[in-house]
N, C-alpha and C positions, 0 to 999 in steps of 0.2 A: 501493499501499499503505499507507504513513504518511498519508496522508486520512483513512483511515475507521478508528476503532479498536474494538473491545467491549469493554476493559477500561477501566479507571481510568486518566487519564493517573497517571505517576508526579512528583510535586510535586520542584522541586529543593530542595538540604538548605538550610538556613537556618544562619548560622553567628551567635554572641552574642559578634560585635566591637563593642566600645565604642571609639570614637576618640579620643584626648587631645589636649589642647592642648599644642603644645610653643611656649614663647618663647625664642628663642636668646639674646633682650638679658638675662630674667632669670636664664636658665643660665648666660652668662656673668658675669655680677654674681654670681652664688649660688658660683661657682668662683673667681673671684678673691678675692673677701672672704669666704666661708665664712660662719660663725656670727660675727657682732659680737658681740665679748665684751671685756670687759678686760684679758685677757690679750694677748701679742705672737702676733701671727700667726703660723701653722705651716704649713709647706709646703713643697713641691719645691720648686728653685730651678730644676729648667727648666722646668715650668708656669708659671710666673710670667715668665720669658724668653721662654716661646714665645708668652705669653697678649699681651706687651708686642708683642712685634715685629709680630703679626695685628694688633693693634690700630694700627700706627706704618702697616704697610699698607695696611690698609684705608682708614685717614683720610689720606691724602697724596693728595690729588688731581692734584696735578705728575704724581706717579707712573703714577698711573692713566690720565691724559690722555696722556702718552707712549706708555705701553704700546697706547690705543688707536690713536694714531695711525700706530706702529709696524705694529699687524697692518690696520690699512687700506690703507696703500701694500705691505703684503705681497699683500694681496688685488688691488688695481689691478696690481702686478707680474703675477700669475699670468693675470690676466686677457689681459694686453697679449700674455704669452706663449701663450698660446693662440688668441689672433686670428691672430697670424701664421705659428703652424701652420697654421692651416685654412686660410690664404692661401694659402701657399705650396701647402698640398698641392690647392685647388682651381684653382690656376694650373698646375699641373703637368700635362704630357701623358701621365704615366705612369698616371692615374687612369683618361684617357679612352682607354688604349691594353688597359688590362685588361680594362674594360667590353665592348670593342670585341671584344677573344679571348670573352669569356663569351658573349657572343650571338652573335659566330661557331663557335663549340664546338655549340651549343643547333640551330645550323641543321644541320649537318652529321648528326643522328642522326634 
């Protein structure tokens, strides 16, 4: 039914979306310093403190390296636990006995 039609095809709607370029570094500089003038900089103390903390966090390579090592160690531990669980499941006779029960129950029908 969908292969042949006697009418015109409906064209999809188009949108007038114009993408804008976003530069996070420029935005941070603009937010940090604002319009540079001869006046004393005015601004909320909270935003200045939070921006300083963000910059310190991003700029500390030692902290980033420690976090990456902790993340990698966590992944290795999880993988080892999963391997041990799967080994125990495969070595136990319970799975084999469950499969035998299922096979025997199908034979009776």
